KESE-19432 format. One record per residue (C-alpha): residue number from 1; residue in three letters; x, y, z. Coordinates in steps of 0.2 Angstrom, whole numbers, plus 5000, padded with zeros to 4 digits. Each point is the difference from the previous one (the first is absolute). Layout:
<nodes>
+-----+-----+------+-------+------+
:   i :  aa : east : north :   up :
+-----+-----+------+-------+------+
: NUM : ALA :    X :     Y :    Z :
...
+-----+-----+------+-------+------+
</nodes>
This chain:
<nodes>
+-----+-----+------+-------+------+
:   i :  aa : east : north :   up :
+-----+-----+------+-------+------+
:   1 : UNK : 5131 :  5110 : 5082 :
:   2 : UNK : 4985 :  4995 : 4992 :
:   3 : UNK : 4986 :  4999 : 5011 :
:   4 : UNK : 4997 :  4982 : 5005 :
:   5 : UNK : 4983 :  4993 : 4990 :
:   6 : UNK : 4990 :  5000 : 5014 :
:   7 : UNK : 5001 :  5023 : 4998 :
:   8 : UNK : 4999 :  4998 : 4981 :
:   9 : UNK : 4983 :  4998 : 4998 :
:  10 : UNK : 4997 :  5015 : 5012 :
:  11 : UNK : 5014 :  5011 : 4991 :
:  12 : UNK : 4990 :  4993 : 4986 :
:  13 : UNK : 4985 :  5007 : 5002 :
:  14 : UNK : 5008 :  5018 : 5008 :
:  15 : UNK : 5010 :  5003 : 4987 :
:  16 : UNK : 4986 :  5000 : 4985 :
:  17 : UNK : 4989 :  5009 : 5012 :
:  18 : UNK : 4987 :  4989 : 5002 :
:  19 : UNK : 4994 :  4998 : 5021 :
:  20 : UNK : 5009 :  4982 : 5007 :
:  21 : UNK : 4990 :  5000 : 5016 :
:  22 : UNK : 4992 :  4990 : 5006 :
:  23 : UNK : 5012 :  4989 : 4991 :
:  24 : UNK : 5011 :  4986 : 5010 :
:  25 : UNK : 5016 :  4991 : 4994 :
:  26 : UNK : 5012 :  4991 : 5005 :
:  27 : UNK : 5006 :  4982 : 5007 :
:  28 : UNK : 4993 :  4986 : 5006 :
:  29 : UNK : 5012 :  4987 : 5011 :
:  30 : UNK : 5001 :  4980 : 4995 :
:  31 : UNK : 5010 :  4998 : 5013 :
:  32 : UNK : 5003 :  4979 : 4996 :
:  33 : UNK : 5007 :  5005 : 4984 :
:  34 : UNK : 5008 :  5015 : 5007 :
:  35 : UNK : 4993 :  5012 : 4987 :
:  36 : UNK : 4986 :  5013 : 4996 :
:  37 : UNK : 4988 :  4999 : 4990 :
:  38 : UNK : 4995 :  5021 : 4991 :
:  39 : UNK : 4984 :  5007 : 5004 :
:  40 : UNK : 4990 :  5014 : 4994 :
:  41 : UNK : 4984 :  5004 : 5003 :
:  42 : UNK : 4989 :  5016 : 4997 :
:  43 : UNK : 4982 :  5000 : 5011 :
:  44 : UNK : 4983 :  5004 : 4992 :
:  45 : UNK : 4997 :  5017 : 4990 :
:  46 : UNK : 4981 :  4999 : 5002 :
:  47 : UNK : 4994 :  4986 : 5009 :
:  48 : UNK : 4982 :  4995 : 5004 :
:  49 : UNK : 5001 :  4994 : 5016 :
:  50 : UNK : 5009 :  5005 : 5017 :
:  51 : UNK : 5017 :  4997 : 5002 :
:  52 : UNK : 4999 :  4989 : 5011 :
:  53 : UNK : 4990 :  4988 : 4988 :
:  54 : UNK : 5007 :  5006 : 4984 :
:  55 : UNK : 5007 :  4983 : 4992 :
:  56 : UNK : 5020 :  4998 : 4995 :
:  57 : UNK : 5005 :  4993 : 4984 :
:  58 : UNK : 5019 :  4992 : 4997 :
:  59 : UNK : 5005 :  4999 : 4981 :
:  60 : UNK : 5013 :  4987 : 4995 :
:  61 : UNK : 5007 :  5000 : 4981 :
:  62 : UNK : 5003 :  4987 : 4992 :
:  63 : UNK : 5018 :  4993 : 4992 :
:  64 : UNK : 5006 :  4991 : 5012 :
:  65 : UNK : 5011 :  5015 : 5003 :
:  66 : UNK : 4991 :  5015 : 4996 :
:  67 : UNK : 5000 :  5016 : 5011 :
:  68 : UNK : 4982 :  5005 : 5008 :
:  69 : UNK : 5007 :  5015 : 4992 :
:  70 : UNK : 4994 :  4997 : 4983 :
:  71 : UNK : 4982 :  4997 : 5007 :
:  72 : UNK : 5002 :  5018 : 5011 :
:  73 : UNK : 5007 :  5011 : 4987 :
:  74 : UNK : 4995 :  4993 : 4983 :
:  75 : UNK : 4982 :  4990 : 5004 :
:  76 : UNK : 4990 :  5004 : 5017 :
:  77 : UNK : 5011 :  5010 : 5010 :
:  78 : UNK : 4994 :  5020 : 5004 :
:  79 : UNK : 5011 :  5008 : 4987 :
:  80 : UNK : 5010 :  4992 : 4982 :
:  81 : UNK : 5016 :  5004 : 4994 :
:  82 : UNK : 5001 :  5008 : 4988 :
:  83 : UNK : 5006 :  4997 : 4981 :
:  84 : UNK : 5014 :  5011 : 5003 :
:  85 : UNK : 5005 :  4991 : 5017 :
:  86 : UNK : 5006 :  5018 : 5009 :
:  87 : UNK : 4980 :  5004 : 5004 :
:  88 : UNK : 4984 :  4991 : 5006 :
:  89 : UNK : 4982 :  5004 : 4997 :
:  90 : UNK : 4983 :  4995 : 5014 :
:  91 : UNK : 4992 :  4983 : 4994 :
:  92 : UNK : 4980 :  5001 : 4998 :
:  93 : UNK : 4996 :  4984 : 5002 :
:  94 : UNK : 5012 :  4996 : 5015 :
:  95 : UNK : 4994 :  4987 : 5013 :
:  96 : UNK : 5005 :  5011 : 5014 :
:  97 : UNK : 4985 :  5012 : 4997 :
:  98 : UNK : 4988 :  4988 : 5013 :
:  99 : UNK : 5013 :  4987 : 5009 :
: 100 : UNK : 5019 :  5002 : 5008 :
: 101 : UNK : 5012 :  4993 : 4984 :
: 102 : UNK : 5015 :  4990 : 5007 :
: 103 : UNK : 5013 :  4995 : 4989 :
: 104 : UNK : 5015 :  4988 : 5003 :
: 105 : UNK : 5013 :  4992 : 4990 :
: 106 : UNK : 5000 :  4983 : 5002 :
: 107 : UNK : 5005 :  4986 : 5002 :
: 108 : UNK : 5018 :  5003 : 5006 :
: 109 : UNK : 5014 :  5006 : 4988 :
: 110 : UNK : 4985 :  5010 : 4992 :
: 111 : UNK : 5006 :  5017 : 4994 :
: 112 : UNK : 5003 :  5011 : 5017 :
: 113 : UNK : 4996 :  4983 : 5009 :
: 114 : UNK : 5022 :  4996 : 5000 :
: 115 : UNK : 5002 :  4985 : 5004 :
: 116 : UNK : 5015 :  4997 : 5011 :
: 117 : UNK : 5008 :  4984 : 4989 :
: 118 : UNK : 4989 :  4991 : 4986 :
: 119 : UNK : 4999 :  4986 : 5011 :
: 120 : UNK : 4988 :  5012 : 5008 :
: 121 : UNK : 4988 :  5000 : 4990 :
: 122 : UNK : 4984 :  4990 : 5000 :
: 123 : UNK : 4999 :  4984 : 4989 :
: 124 : UNK : 4980 :  4994 : 5006 :
: 125 : UNK : 4985 :  5011 : 5002 :
: 126 : UNK : 5000 :  4995 : 5019 :
: 127 : UNK : 5014 :  5007 : 5004 :
: 128 : UNK : 4994 :  5016 : 4989 :
: 129 : UNK : 4985 :  5000 : 5011 :
: 130 : UNK : 5009 :  5000 : 5017 :
: 131 : UNK : 5008 :  5015 : 4995 :
: 132 : UNK : 4986 :  5010 : 4994 :
: 133 : UNK : 4992 :  4996 : 5015 :
: 134 : UNK : 5013 :  5006 : 5013 :
: 135 : UNK : 5000 :  5015 : 4990 :
: 136 : UNK : 4982 :  5001 : 5002 :
: 137 : UNK : 5004 :  5000 : 5018 :
: 138 : UNK : 5012 :  5014 : 4999 :
: 139 : UNK : 4990 :  5010 : 4991 :
: 140 : UNK : 4983 :  4997 : 5010 :
: 141 : UNK : 5011 :  5008 : 5012 :
: 142 : UNK : 5005 :  5015 : 4993 :
: 143 : UNK : 4986 :  5009 : 5006 :
: 144 : UNK : 4987 :  4997 : 5012 :
: 145 : UNK : 4981 :  4995 : 4990 :
: 146 : UNK : 5009 :  4992 : 4986 :
: 147 : UNK : 4996 :  4982 : 5005 :
: 148 : UNK : 4983 :  5000 : 5003 :
: 149 : UNK : 4999 :  5010 : 4983 :
: 150 : UNK : 4991 :  4987 : 4986 :
: 151 : UNK : 5015 :  4993 : 4991 :
: 152 : UNK : 5001 :  4993 : 4982 :
: 153 : UNK : 5013 :  4990 : 4989 :
: 154 : UNK : 5002 :  5003 : 4983 :
: 155 : UNK : 5014 :  5000 : 4986 :
: 156 : UNK : 5001 :  4993 : 4979 :
: 157 : UNK : 5009 :  4989 : 4992 :
: 158 : UNK : 5012 :  4991 : 5011 :
: 159 : UNK : 4991 :  5005 : 5015 :
: 160 : UNK : 4988 :  4988 : 4994 :
: 161 : UNK : 5011 :  4991 : 5011 :
: 162 : UNK : 5005 :  5011 : 5014 :
: 163 : UNK : 4983 :  5003 : 5003 :
: 164 : UNK : 4989 :  4986 : 5005 :
: 165 : UNK : 5018 :  4993 : 5010 :
: 166 : UNK : 5000 :  5014 : 5011 :
: 167 : UNK : 4979 :  5003 : 5002 :
: 168 : UNK : 5000 :  4980 : 5004 :
: 169 : UNK : 5015 :  5001 : 5010 :
: 170 : UNK : 4991 :  5016 : 5011 :
: 171 : UNK : 4985 :  4989 : 5001 :
: 172 : UNK : 5010 :  4985 : 5007 :
: 173 : UNK : 5010 :  5008 : 5012 :
: 174 : UNK : 4986 :  5012 : 5005 :
: 175 : UNK : 4991 :  4989 : 5012 :
: 176 : UNK : 5019 :  4996 : 5010 :
: 177 : UNK : 5002 :  5018 : 5004 :
: 178 : UNK : 4993 :  5013 : 5014 :
: 179 : UNK : 4987 :  5013 : 4991 :
: 180 : UNK : 5010 :  5013 : 5002 :
: 181 : UNK : 5011 :  4991 : 4986 :
: 182 : UNK : 4990 :  4995 : 4988 :
: 183 : UNK : 4998 :  5007 : 4985 :
: 184 : UNK : 4983 :  5003 : 4994 :
: 185 : UNK : 4999 :  4994 : 4983 :
: 186 : UNK : 4980 :  5002 : 4992 :
: 187 : UNK : 5008 :  4997 : 4980 :
: 188 : UNK : 5011 :  4995 : 4986 :
: 189 : UNK : 5002 :  5007 : 4983 :
: 190 : UNK : 5008 :  4995 : 4987 :
: 191 : UNK : 5004 :  5007 : 4981 :
: 192 : UNK : 5003 :  4986 : 4986 :
: 193 : UNK : 5009 :  4990 : 5015 :
: 194 : UNK : 5012 :  4986 : 4996 :
: 195 : UNK : 4994 :  4987 : 5012 :
: 196 : UNK : 4998 :  4983 : 4995 :
: 197 : UNK : 5014 :  4998 : 4985 :
: 198 : UNK : 4997 :  4983 : 4995 :
: 199 : UNK : 4982 :  5004 : 4994 :
: 200 : UNK : 5003 :  5021 : 4996 :
: 201 : UNK : 5015 :  4991 : 4985 :
: 202 : UNK : 4988 :  4989 : 4993 :
: 203 : UNK : 4991 :  5014 : 4994 :
: 204 : UNK : 5011 :  5010 : 4992 :
: 205 : UNK : 4997 :  4993 : 4981 :
: 206 : UNK : 4981 :  5004 : 5001 :
: 207 : UNK : 5004 :  5016 : 5007 :
: 208 : UNK : 5013 :  5004 : 4985 :
: 209 : UNK : 4989 :  4989 : 4985 :
: 210 : UNK : 4981 :  5007 : 5005 :
: 211 : UNK : 5011 :  5019 : 5001 :
: 212 : UNK : 5004 :  4995 : 4982 :
: 213 : UNK : 5022 :  5003 : 5005 :
: 214 : UNK : 5001 :  4982 : 4992 :
: 215 : UNK : 4992 :  4989 : 4989 :
: 216 : UNK : 4993 :  4980 : 5003 :
: 217 : UNK : 5019 :  4994 : 4996 :
: 218 : UNK : 5007 :  5011 : 5011 :
: 219 : UNK : 4986 :  4997 : 5014 :
: 220 : UNK : 5006 :  4981 : 4999 :
: 221 : UNK : 5017 :  5003 : 5001 :
: 222 : UNK : 4998 :  5009 : 5016 :
: 223 : UNK : 4988 :  4990 : 5009 :
: 224 : UNK : 5014 :  4987 : 4998 :
: 225 : UNK : 5011 :  5010 : 5009 :
: 226 : UNK : 4990 :  5004 : 5013 :
: 227 : UNK : 4995 :  4984 : 5003 :
: 228 : UNK : 5018 :  4996 : 5001 :
: 229 : UNK : 5001 :  5012 : 5014 :
: 230 : UNK : 4988 :  4995 : 5010 :
: 231 : UNK : 5005 :  4983 : 5000 :
: 232 : UNK : 5019 :  5006 : 5003 :
: 233 : UNK : 4993 :  5007 : 5016 :
: 234 : UNK : 4989 :  4986 : 5004 :
: 235 : UNK : 5015 :  4989 : 5001 :
: 236 : UNK : 5013 :  5012 : 5009 :
: 237 : UNK : 5008 :  4999 : 5016 :
: 238 : UNK : 5001 :  5010 : 5012 :
: 239 : UNK : 5018 :  5000 : 4996 :
: 240 : UNK : 4997 :  5004 : 4981 :
: 241 : UNK : 4984 :  5012 : 5004 :
: 242 : UNK : 5015 :  5009 : 5011 :
: 243 : UNK : 5013 :  5002 : 4983 :
: 244 : UNK : 4985 :  5003 : 4990 :
: 245 : UNK : 4998 :  5016 : 5004 :
: 246 : UNK : 4991 :  4995 : 5018 :
: 247 : UNK : 4982 :  5009 : 5002 :
: 248 : UNK : 4996 :  5002 : 4984 :
: 249 : UNK : 4988 :  4987 : 4994 :
: 250 : UNK : 4994 :  4995 : 5020 :
: 251 : UNK : 4984 :  5004 : 5002 :
: 252 : UNK : 4990 :  5010 : 5014 :
: 253 : UNK : 4984 :  4993 : 4999 :
: 254 : UNK : 5000 :  4991 : 5013 :
: 255 : UNK : 5001 :  5019 : 5008 :
: 256 : UNK : 4986 :  5008 : 4990 :
: 257 : UNK : 4988 :  4987 : 5009 :
: 258 : UNK : 5003 :  5005 : 5015 :
: 259 : UNK : 4995 :  5014 : 5000 :
: 260 : UNK : 4984 :  4999 : 4991 :
: 261 : UNK : 4996 :  4989 : 5015 :
: 262 : UNK : 5007 :  5015 : 5012 :
: 263 : UNK : 4997 :  5016 : 4989 :
: 264 : UNK : 4996 :  5011 : 4983 :
: 265 : UNK : 5011 :  4998 : 4984 :
: 266 : UNK : 4998 :  5007 : 4982 :
: 267 : UNK : 5010 :  4993 : 4989 :
: 268 : UNK : 5001 :  5015 : 4986 :
: 269 : UNK : 5006 :  4998 : 4982 :
: 270 : UNK : 5006 :  5014 : 4986 :
: 271 : UNK : 4986 :  4991 : 4984 :
: 272 : UNK : 5018 :  5001 : 4987 :
: 273 : UNK : 5009 :  4994 : 5014 :
: 274 : UNK : 5011 :  4987 : 4990 :
: 275 : UNK : 5013 :  4993 : 5012 :
: 276 : UNK : 4988 :  4995 : 5016 :
: 277 : UNK : 4983 :  5002 : 4991 :
: 278 : UNK : 4983 :  4999 : 5005 :
: 279 : UNK : 4999 :  4982 : 4994 :
: 280 : UNK : 5015 :  4996 : 5008 :
: 281 : UNK : 4993 :  5006 : 5018 :
: 282 : UNK : 4984 :  4993 : 4992 :
: 283 : UNK : 5007 :  4984 : 4999 :
: 284 : UNK : 5008 :  4999 : 5019 :
: 285 : UNK : 4984 :  5006 : 5008 :
: 286 : UNK : 4991 :  4985 : 4993 :
: 287 : UNK : 5010 :  4989 : 5009 :
: 288 : UNK : 4996 :  5008 : 5018 :
: 289 : UNK : 4998 :  4988 : 5013 :
: 290 : UNK : 4990 :  5009 : 5010 :
: 291 : UNK : 4982 :  5001 : 5002 :
: 292 : UNK : 4991 :  5013 : 4995 :
: 293 : UNK : 5008 :  4997 : 4982 :
: 294 : UNK : 4984 :  4991 : 4990 :
: 295 : UNK : 4989 :  5015 : 5005 :
: 296 : UNK : 5015 :  5014 : 4993 :
: 297 : UNK : 5000 :  4990 : 4984 :
: 298 : UNK : 4983 :  5001 : 4997 :
: 299 : UNK : 4998 :  5018 : 5005 :
: 300 : UNK : 4998 :  5009 : 4983 :
: 301 : UNK : 5012 :  5009 : 4993 :
: 302 : UNK : 4995 :  5021 : 4999 :
: 303 : UNK : 5003 :  5017 : 4992 :
: 304 : UNK : 5007 :  5013 : 5009 :
: 305 : UNK : 4997 :  5017 : 4998 :
: 306 : UNK : 5009 :  5017 : 5004 :
: 307 : UNK : 4986 :  5013 : 4995 :
: 308 : UNK : 4997 :  4995 : 4984 :
: 309 : UNK : 5017 :  4993 : 4995 :
: 310 : UNK : 5004 :  4982 : 4999 :
: 311 : UNK : 5013 :  4996 : 5016 :
: 312 : UNK : 5000 :  4981 : 4999 :
: 313 : UNK : 4991 :  4985 : 5008 :
: 314 : UNK : 4997 :  4992 : 5015 :
: 315 : UNK : 4996 :  4982 : 5007 :
: 316 : UNK : 4999 :  4998 : 5021 :
: 317 : UNK : 4993 :  4990 : 5011 :
: 318 : UNK : 5002 :  4999 : 5019 :
: 319 : UNK : 5018 :  5005 : 5003 :
: 320 : UNK : 5006 :  5000 : 4985 :
: 321 : UNK : 4998 :  5013 : 4985 :
: 322 : UNK : 5012 :  5000 : 4984 :
: 323 : UNK : 4999 :  5015 : 4989 :
: 324 : UNK : 5006 :  5000 : 4982 :
: 325 : UNK : 5005 :  5019 : 4998 :
: 326 : UNK : 4995 :  5009 : 4981 :
: 327 : UNK : 5018 :  5009 : 4990 :
: 328 : UNK : 5013 :  4992 : 5014 :
: 329 : UNK : 5014 :  4988 : 4999 :
: 330 : UNK : 5011 :  4995 : 5013 :
: 331 : UNK : 5000 :  5014 : 5007 :
: 332 : UNK : 4984 :  5003 : 5006 :
: 333 : UNK : 5002 :  5017 : 5008 :
: 334 : UNK : 5010 :  5007 : 4987 :
: 335 : UNK : 4990 :  4997 : 4988 :
: 336 : UNK : 4982 :  5005 : 5006 :
: 337 : UNK : 5003 :  5011 : 5015 :
: 338 : UNK : 4983 :  5005 : 5003 :
: 339 : UNK : 4993 :  4980 : 4998 :
: 340 : UNK : 5012 :  4996 : 5010 :
: 341 : UNK : 4998 :  5013 : 5014 :
: 342 : UNK : 4980 :  4998 : 4999 :
: 343 : UNK : 5001 :  4981 : 5000 :
: 344 : UNK : 5012 :  4999 : 5017 :
: 345 : UNK : 4990 :  5014 : 5011 :
: 346 : UNK : 4983 :  4990 : 4994 :
: 347 : UNK : 5007 :  4986 : 5008 :
: 348 : UNK : 5009 :  5002 : 5013 :
: 349 : UNK : 4985 :  5013 : 5007 :
: 350 : UNK : 4988 :  4983 : 4993 :
: 351 : UNK : 4990 :  5015 : 4991 :
: 352 : UNK : 4995 :  5006 : 4980 :
: 353 : UNK : 5006 :  4985 : 4990 :
: 354 : UNK : 5003 :  4986 : 5016 :
: 355 : UNK : 4984 :  5007 : 5009 :
: 356 : UNK : 4983 :  4992 : 5002 :
: 357 : UNK : 4996 :  5005 : 4984 :
: 358 : UNK : 5015 :  4999 : 4992 :
: 359 : UNK : 4998 :  5016 : 4985 :
: 360 : UNK : 5001 :  4986 : 4985 :
: 361 : UNK : 4991 :  4993 : 4989 :
: 362 : UNK : 4997 :  4981 : 4992 :
: 363 : UNK : 5016 :  4997 : 4988 :
: 364 : UNK : 4988 :  4995 : 4981 :
+-----+-----+------+-------+------+
</nodes>
């Protein structure tokens, strides 16, 4: 009989000859759904802080419905699956160099997080967030000291909804709980996220046109189609919305606004992403209902270099940072691992790029 999914991670690492510890994997129960969410966790290999204060990062995959194993073995985990699909190689730009790194197959029904029935799969972000919060309570209970460590929520693509929903849920629920059950949230980071679809969909024609992929005639046709998509979304009833893929066009921008009032937020995009592009993110950022928006919008966009090489462009003010990553598309950690690793380490630790002096030069 094949090993259960909870043991697969350990078995794979041992078979290929890599040291598997300190590693955890298994299931985090969701009693209200009579189900569990699968997780894999790697401890930091070269932390800069004592174990009790070493941050923990949760990575959520997009989709919806993509397994966290994608990020784990293709983007930012400690090992890559090689092209032969039978062997692993170390990832030199793994995010668990400085931090504990947690992957969860989310939402229920994704990857190894099997749902007991289709009806148990969440259809809205509130339920997704509630499930994640419950799962995190179980994760923090696995080891003394986990709960007190700084915790960061991150993810990409459709996780541009999961992350704000879960983060704002944590901020709302924490004050109602005793300190021993609170989540020590220190920030959220979103990679090429779909967060406020109505504003983002309206930028697709411009993005494609200025990238040289369509001509002026096709741009006008695409503008008409995207305007119709927004019109249908705004006019839809809840019942029709559920029939039209439910959650897809719903915004979680209010979640980002709540997070900006309570913690730090990093938004970053690969400069070559056409799906959830730099322009699409800027479009919804301009609509934020947040006291610091004006100061952010007038802040300079600065050039970011690692050594002599261009790494990207950065704009930041107060708790909000926006990074455009050079040489990357929709999957930033996979496309430019070195830059992604340095960015996330600097942001979490508030050093280098995100330190007092920033390590940047003003863009011409």
